[in-house]
N, C-alpha and C positions, 0 to 999 in steps of 0.2 A: 393666871396670866391671860390677858386679853390682847388680841392683835387682829389686824385686817390682812386678809389675803389680797393680792393684786386685784384691782377692781374688775368687774365683769364687763364694763363698757368703757371704752376709751374716752368718750365724751364726758363721762362722769368721774374722771380719774381724781378730781380734787374735792370730792364731796364727803370725805371722811371727817367725823368729829366724834368727840366723846360726850356721852349723855348717860346719866344714871349709872356710870361705871361700865358701860357697855360700848365697845367700839362699833361704830355704825357707818353705813353707806346709805344716805338718804334715799337713793333711788333703786337700789337692788338688794344687796345682802350684807350682813355682818357675820363675822366669824368669832366664835368663843372657844378657846381651848381650856382644858382643865386637866390637872395631873392625875386625877383619880376617876376619869370618865371620858366619854367620847367628845370629839370636837362637835360643836353645834353651829349650824348655819341657819340664818333666818332673814326674812325681809323686814326691816324696821318699819315699813309702811303698811304691813299686813294686819296690824293689830295684835300680832303675836308678841307676848312678853316673855322674859326669862325669869323663871322661878328658882329660888335657892332653897333647897330642902336638905337638911343634914350636911350642909356645906357643899352640896353638889348642885350643878346647874341642869335645868330641864326647860324644854319649850312648852309654853302654855298654848297649844295649838288650837284649842276650842275657845280660848280667851275667856275662861270662866273664873280665873283667879286662883285656881287650886290645881294640884297635881292629880290628874286622872291616871288610872293604870296604863292606858295606852300611850301616855306621854312619858312613862317611867322606863327608861332604858335598862334598868336593873332587872326587870322582869323578863320572863320567857317570851318568845315571839308569839306563841299560841295564846298565852294569858293576855297579852296586850291586844291581840287581834279580837279576842272574844269580848273584851271590855268595850272596844270601839264599835263592834258590831251591835252591841246592845243599845248604843246611842243613835244609830243611823235611822233615818227616815226611809220610807219606801223609795222615794225619789233618789236618794243617795245610793241605796242598794242597787237600784236599776242602773244607775250610772256606772257603778263598779262592774256590772255585767256587760257593759259596752266595750268594744274594741274598735278603735277608729278605722275609717278608710285610710288609704295610703296618703301620707303627708310629705310633700316636698318642701325644702327650705332653701330659698323662698318659694312660695307657691306660684305655679304658672298662671297666666291670665286666662287660659282656655285649655280645654282638653282634660287629660287625666289628672285629677287632683287639683283642679283650678280653684282659686279663691281670690278675694280682694282684700285691700287694706284700707280701712275707713271708707269703704265703698268704691275704691279705685284699684285698677290693676297695679301690681307691684311697680312696674316701670314708671307709672305716673304718680305714685303715692308719695315719693320722697322719703320713705321710711327706711331704716337699715334692714338688711337682709334677715336679721335675726328677730325681727318683729313678729309677734303672733298675728296670724291672719284672722279675718272676720269669722271664717268657718271655725277655726280653732277656739276662739274666745266663746263662740256660741256653744259648742259641744262641751267645753270645760265648765262653763258657768250654768247654762240653762239645762243641759242634759247630765251634768255631774260626772261626765266621762273622765276616767283617770288612766286609761291604757291607750297610748298613742303609738301608731305604727309609722315609723319614719323611713322614708326611702332616700331619694337623692338629696344631698346637702351641698351647699356651695363650697365649704371647706370645713376643716376640723374646728377652727376658731369660731366660725359662724354657728356651727352646730352647738358648741359649748355655750355661747352667748344666748342662743335661742332656748336651750334647755334651762338656763338661769331665768330667763324671762318667763318661761312656762311655770317653773317651780315657784317663782315669786308670785305669780298670778293666782295659782291654786292654793297657795298657803293662806291667803286671805279669805278663802271661800269655805263655807260649811265647817267641817271639823279639821281643816288644814291638811287633808290627805294629799300626799305628794303624787306626782304623776309617775307612772311606770312606763317609760318609753321603750320601744322595742324596734327590732329590725329583722327582716328576712336576711339570708346570707348576703354579705357585702364584701367578702374578701376575694371573690372570683375576679378574673381579669377583665370581664365584660358583663354587661347587663343585657339580657335578651328576652326576658319574660316577666310576668307579674310577680313571680315568686323569687326573683333575685334582682328586683328593679333598682336596688340601691348599690349594686356591685360596681366595681371600678372606682375611679376617683382617688380621694385623699386617704389611703389606707394601705397596709401591706398587702401584697398580692400572693395568693396561694392557689393551688389547684382546686378544681371542683371537688365535691365529695367523692365522686367516682375516681378522680385523680388521686385523692388521698388514699382511697382504698387500694389503688394500684401499688402503693408503697408497702402494703401488708405490714404496716408498722404502727400499732396502737400508741406507742410512746411518742412518736412524731405527732400523731393526731392530738394526744393529750397536751403536748407543748403548744400546738396550734391553738387549742382552746384557751390555754392560759394567756397567750399573747393576744388572741382575739378578744378576750374578756377585758384586758387592760385598755385596748383600743376602743372597745364599745363603751366602757365606763367614761373614758375621756370625751366621748361624743355625747354623753348623757343618756346612754342606753343601758337598761338593766334587765331586759328580757331578750333572748335570742329565739326567733321563731325557727328553730333548728335544734337538733339535727333531723334529717329525713332518714329514719331508720327502716323505711319500707324495704323488704326483701324484693329485689327487682327480678322477679321470676319471668316476666314477660318482656322479651327483648325488643319489641317494637314500641314500648311505652316512651312517650315524649319526656317524662320526668325521670327516666333512668339515670341521667347525668347527675341528678341531685342526691342519689343514693350511694351507699357503700357497696353496691354490686349485688350479685345474685346468690351469694353463699350465706346461709343463715348464721353460721359461726363467725365468719369475718365481719358481717354487718353488726352482730351483737357486740363483738370486742371493740370495733371501731366506734360504735355509738356510745358505748360505756365510757371509753377514753375521752371522746369529744365532750360529753356532759361533765365528766369529772374536771376536765380542763377549764371549762367555762364557769362552773359553779363554785369551785374551791378557791377560797382566799387563803393566803398564807402570811405568816409573820405578824407584823403589827396591823396588817390589813384585815386579819381574821378577827371576828367578834365572838362567834359561838357556833359550834357544830359544823365547822368548815365554811360557814357563811360569813360575809363581811363586805368590805368596801372594794374588793376586786371581783366580787361574785356577780355573775350574770345568770339569771334563771334560764334554764334550757327548756324549750317546749318540744319534746320528742313528737315526731309526726311520721305517719298519720295512723293513729289507732283506728282499727286493729291490723293495719298493714294495707297500704294502698297499691301494692304492686300487681296483683292478678287481674288487671283490667282486660275485658274481653277483646281479643285481637289487637291489643295495644292502644285502643282509643282512650284518650285521657278524659277523666270525669269532670274536668273544668267545664266540659261541654255536655249537653244533653245526649248527644250521640255516643258518648263514652261513659255513661253513668253506671254501667254494670261491672262489678267484679265477679268473677266466676271461679269455681273450684272443681274442675273436672278430675283432678287428682285427689280430691278429698283431703286437701292439704292446708286447711284453714289454720290449724295450730302452729304450723311452721312459721307463719307470718307474725305470730305473737312473740316468738322467741326474743327478738331484739329488744322488746319492751320488758317482758317478765324476767328474762335472764340477764338483761343488760341495763336498760334505762332505769329499771326499778330496783336494781341490785348493784349499786355503786360501791366501790371499795373505799371511797373517801368519806369524810364526815357528813356530807350533805345527804347521803344514803340513797336518794332517789331523785330523778328529774322532778323539778318543781311543777311542771305542767305537761300536758299532752294536747295535741290537736287531733280532733276527729277529721275524717276525710269526707269528700263528696260521695264516694262510692255507695252503691247499693250492693251489699254483700249478699249476692243472690243465693237464696235457699239456705242461709245459715241460721236464721232466727227460728227457734222451735215453734213459735206462735204462728209462723207462716207469713209474717209481714215482710215485705220487700221495700224498705224505705232507706233513704240516705242514712249513713251511720250516725249523724248527729241527732236523728229523730228516733233512734232505736234504743229502747229501754234495755233490750237484751245486750246490745253491744256496750252500752255505757254503764248501766247500773248492775246488771247481772254479772257481766264479765269484769269490766274495769274496776268497779267499786267493790263488789261483793266477793267475787272469786279471787281477784288478784290484789285486793286491799289497797288500791291506789287512792291516796288522800290529797293529791295535788289538784291543781286546776285542770279542768277539762274545758277546752275552748273549741268552738266550731271553726272550720275553715271559713274563708271569707264569702259573704253574700249568699249563704244557704237559705235565708228566709225570703229572698227576693223572688219576683216572678220571672219566669223564663218565656220570652216572647216567641222565639223560634228555635227549632232543633239546633241550628248552627250558631246562635247568638251567644256572645260572651256577656251574660247578665246574671240574673238569679239562677241558683242551683238547688232548687227545692225538690230534689229527686224523690219520687214516691209520694209526695204530699202536694202535688201541683194543684189539687182541687181545694185545698184549704186557704183561708185568708192569711195575710201576713201575721196578724195577731195570733191566730191559731197555730201557725208554725212556731212562733216563739214559745207558745205554751207547750207544744209537743216536745220541744227541745228541753225545756225545763223539767218536764215530767220524765224525760229519758235520763236525766241526771247530769246534764251539761251545766257548766257554771257561767259561760261567757259567749257572747255573740260576735264573731269576727266580722269586721267591716260594717258595723252598724253604729252610727253616731246618734241615733234617735231613741230616747227613753220611752216614747209613747207606746210602742208595741210591747215593751217589757212590762210596763205598768198595766196594760190591758191583760197580759198573761197572768199577772199577779191576781187580778180580779177574778179571772177564770179559776185559778187555783183555790182561792178562798171559797168560791161557790161550790167546787167539787169536793174539797178536802177539809174545809173548815178553817177558821182563823188560826188556831193554835198550830195545827199541823203544817199549814202553808208557811206561817212565819218561821217555824223551825227549819223548813226546807230552804227558804231563800237566805236565811241568815247563815246557814251552813256554807252556802256558796260564797257569801260575803266574807266569811272568815278565811276561806281558801284564797280569795282574791286579794285580801290585804296582806297575807303572809310575805309575798315577794318584796313589798316595800319595807317591811320590818327587817327581813333577812339581809337585804342589801344596804341597810343603813340610811335609807332615804328619809325616814322620819327624823333622824338626828341632823343630817346635813346632805341635802340634795344638790348643793351648789358646786360649780366647777371654776377653776382658774383657767381662763381661756388660753393664756400663754402656755400653761402646763399641758393643756389638751393639744395645742399645736405642736409641742415638742414630743408628745407621746405617740400620736397617731401617725403611723408610717415611718417611725424613726428607723435609723440605719440598721440596727441589729434585728428589728422585727422584719424589715424588708428583706434582709439577707436570709433570714430563716425561711421566709415564704418562698424566695427564689430557690433556695436549696431544695425545698420540698417539691417545687416544680420539676427540677432536674430529676429527683428520685422517682417522680411519678410517671416519667416517660417509659414506655415499654418497647423494647426492640424485639420484633417477632421474626425478622429475617435478616441475615447477614451472609449472603451467599459468597463463598470463596473468601470470606473475611475481608470484604471490600472496605469495611469500617474498622478502625477510624481512618480518616484522611488527614494525615499530619502535614504540617507545613503550609506555606502560602500558595496553595494550588489554585487553579482557575476553575470557577464554577459557573454553570449556566442554570439560570432559574427562569423558566418560561412564565409569561403572564397567565393569570387565571381568569376564567369567566365567572363573575359573580352574578348569578341569575336573579331575576326578580321573583321573589317568593312572598307569600303572605305570612307575616310574623305572628307571634303569639297573640297580639292585640287585634289582629285582623287587618293590619296595614300592609300594603304592598311595598316591598323594598325596591331600590333602584337596580336596574340592570346595567352592568358595566364590565369592562376588562381592565385589569390593573395588576401591578406586582403584588403577589400575595404576601411578601415579606419585605420589611424595610431594608433596602439594599445598603443603606449606610451602616446598619448594624451588621449585615453580612460581611461588609468590607473589613471589619475588625478581624475576621477569621480567614477570608479568602479574597482573591481577586475575582470580581464579577465580570463576566464577558457576555456579549450580546448574542453570540452565535454558538450553536452546539459544537461545530467543528473546532472552535478555539478552546473548548473546555476540556479539563481533565476528568470532570464528572458533572452530573446534573442533579439538581434537587427539584422535585416536583411537590408542591404543597397543595393538598386537596382536603376536602371535607367528606365525611361519610354521606351516603346517599340520602337525599331529601325528597320524600315522596308524599308529603302532606299528612293529614291528620286522621284519615280513614273515613272522611265524609265529603261528598261532592254535591253541591247545590245544582251543578249542571247535570249530573246524573239523575237527580230527582226531578228537576223542572224542565229539562230539555230532552232527556233521553228516556224518560218514562220509567226510570229505575227507582229503587227505594232510598237512594242517596248514599248507601254504604259501599265503600270501595276498599281495596287492600291497602295496607301500609307495607311498603317493600323495603328490604334492607340491601337491595342490589341496585346497580346503576342502569342496567338494561331494562327495557320495558318488562313488566311482570304481569302475567296472567294467572289468577288464583285458581288453577284447575284442581288443586287438592284441598281447598278450604272446606269448612263444614257446610253441609247442605242446609242445615238449620242451626241458627245461633242458639247458644245455651240460654241466654237471657234476651229480653226484648220487650218492646211495648212502651207507649207513651200516649197521653191524651191527645197529642197533636198528630199521631200516626194511626193509620187504619189497619196496621199489621203488627205482628210481634216478631217476625223472622227478620233479623238484621244481617242475614247472610250477604256476602259479596262474591260468592263462588262464581267463577267464570269471567269475572270482570278484570280489566287491564288497567294498570296505573303506570304513568310515566314518571321518571325522576327529573326533578328540576335541574339538578347539577350533573346531568349525563356528560357534559363537557369535561368534567374532572377525570372520568375514565378515559376519554379520548385523549386528554392531555398526557396521561401516563404512557399510553400506547404510542402516540406521535413522538413523544420525547425519546422513548427507547429506540424507535426507528431512526431518529435523527442522530442519536449518540452512537449507534452501531454497537460495537463491543465495549464501549466505555461505560462505566457504572452509572446507574440511575438509582437515586435514593428517594424514596417516597416519605414525605411527612404527612401523616394522616391525623386530622383532628376529628375525634369521634365522640359524640354525646351519648352513644349507645352502641350495641353490637352492630356489625355489618357483615356482609358476605365478601370475603377477600378474593374469591375465585377469579373474578373478571380482570383484576389488575395485577395480582401477585406474580404471574409469570413474566411480567414486563418490568418488575422491580428487582434490583440486586439487593437492596436493603429496604426494610420498612420499619419506621419508628412511629409509634402511636401516642398521641396526646389525648387525654380525656378532659382537657380544659386547662391550658396553660398559654403563656405567651410563646413566641417563636424562638427567642434567644436560647432557652434551655436545650433545644434541639442541637444547636451548634456547639454547645459544650460537650455533647456526646459525640457528634460526628467528628469533631476535631480531636477527640481523645482527651480533652481537658478533664472530663469526668467519664466514669464507666457506667453503662446502663445497668439498672438494678430493679426496675419496675416489673411487675407481674400482672397478667391479665386478671381483672376482677370479675370477669364474665367470659363465657364461651363466645367464640366467633364462629357462626354456623357455616356448615359446608355449602348450603344452598337454601333456597326459600322453602323447599319441600320439608326440610327438617324444622324450619320455623313454624310452618303450618301444623306439623305433627306434634310439636311440643305442647305441654299443658300449661296454661297461664299461671297456675299456682305452684308448679313444681320446679325447684331449682336444678340447674345443670343437667337438663334432660334433652339436649340437642346433640346431634353428631357434629363434632367440631371439624373445621377445615384442616386438611393436611396439605402442606405446601410442597414445592418441588424438591426441597431438601429432606422431606419426610417428617417434618415437625408438625405436630398437631396443635392448633391454636385453641387450646383448652383452658379452662379455669386454672390459674396459678402458673401459666406458662410464660416464660420470658427468657431472653438471651443476654449474656454479657460477652465480653471479649473471648472468654474461654469456650463458650457454647451454652448449652441449656443450663439454666440456673436450677440447682437442687439443694438449696440451703435449708436452714431451720424453718423459715417461713413456709416454704413449699411443703415440708414434711408435716408441719402443724395443720395446715389448712387444706392441702390437696387430698 
């Protein structure tokens, strides 16, 4: 039986015709179904023909007129991959090793991810939003790249059409290898950094990973993965650059919010569930071993665990490149990988890929080398491959081979190999055992590395090495069915992404992720149409993840029209029955100050504080554990004795002022927290405290009004003060003194309240 799916482009809706017994769309793709085999999708203009063998249909992707093993869907994934690998040129293998820089659809005309269309900015080009950009055509054709990282998209239908254009384009090149499109996490409610740049927009909205962890419910996370995979596939995405299974043992770390918290067992269970949800196809969508047309390959990150960064400084930047292990706790950070990501309960058995991090794991390599993890043979080959038998893809994090201009700049992250050339860095990564280069569109340095490998190891040994990587890199496209049919029905994509039941599941998860840590005198819930006062909040100017200064302004922190569905909003405290103050956790920068270095004669290193009031690091280390860089004349990165201010100090003042204005009437604090914080400064002025680790504001009101009951638990400790933060060891979980509030409750890991009091259910007993 032959038939056409709805056409991929509206303008071409009438271009179907029958030719040689095959239904066709002259401009994009044709669909063939068969009773005893998979549905085939192909581009009639690509040169690909349909072969009939033993009464079954196959795609002749290399256009040689015969059925190659890699084209034979009856064979195993591995057998097909090995056959194709044997046919590939050096240039094609180098292309498979590339992972594109961030791509927006359509591409902006300037700035991050800019490109043109036929030499013109998108706004001037007159082409549809789903058109391939000039940059994309170049890296797909000239550089043979097949792994594309997608960020912001106009909408689901545009994403599906763009995916079809992309797959049709590459089908006519080389051996017809389809594109493996991917994304960073995009189900969060907002995008604020390079690693969640595609979040928000046209998709169901869920808590951050830290918020999911606060549910302490692996089944919920597994269901999220299953829903997320369906939405990803509808967008043309077959690899998820997630989950982040780093054990967040350092409370000051910027990327804490992307983790499942600081407890190794909870992180392990949540990570396993996440991967099983994303990778496992079911029913008719399943092809073999759990893989199929609903599968999205998970990339667990960051091997061998990115959490123990010294003093919380993030290794996206030179000043944060060192991970330290003062508690000799390196193996704990491997647990979510070796006991979780690599030991799935479902048919796919293991995460399909892992991402190494930027960190220099200080003092962990027995050879004495202190280099970024992507450059470390000990980290990748000795541990990942040999000891833990991982046979999936190992991919670097983005831009590790580029040059780093300044200590503070967001550019290359070649930690420990700064004095090597770009070509040499690629070679060191391949020798370490990595398969793929994140954020690199250019095959040139990879081919240069191949030449170095042949000179050092000989033709046969090096060919074996790079073809083993090529085999791993091809498996995701076979496992997700892309070789048979990579094409999407745009109308179906539009109906799938963000559909009602998915959106409701995401919203319910947001509600479950909220943690109530204080409810003095049972002031909550507040039932009925009471009067509420919500003071305006100061949104300070801060430097965001990309180095851009945000706007400084005062505004309502919450949409008052939404609040009006629950309560009557009043302008004056004296008119209100209770007040709600919406604030964010303290924001004190990234741990490095150019002003300290250039204007105050310091080394540039400053504290990262988790409190609102000015913080002076009197108890910090005299000498940093790790340090040193070719651009620095010292190795001691200490910040002891230095003071740092909080950008959003006005949040603390807002709580105090509101309590004074409300007198004896209740004040409820809504805290949005991407990581732990010190509650001591504002807790005495709050009658109730609810914490979000990354949600919208409406779920708060479902709890405050009593529509739902709080059930979230803290996925991390909230410290008593900064002294305990300085004393804790970056690699050790749950080693701080937690804050104790006015009601005698300790804000410890797995603590939370419901209407009856302290929660002590099966989740607490399992993980506490």
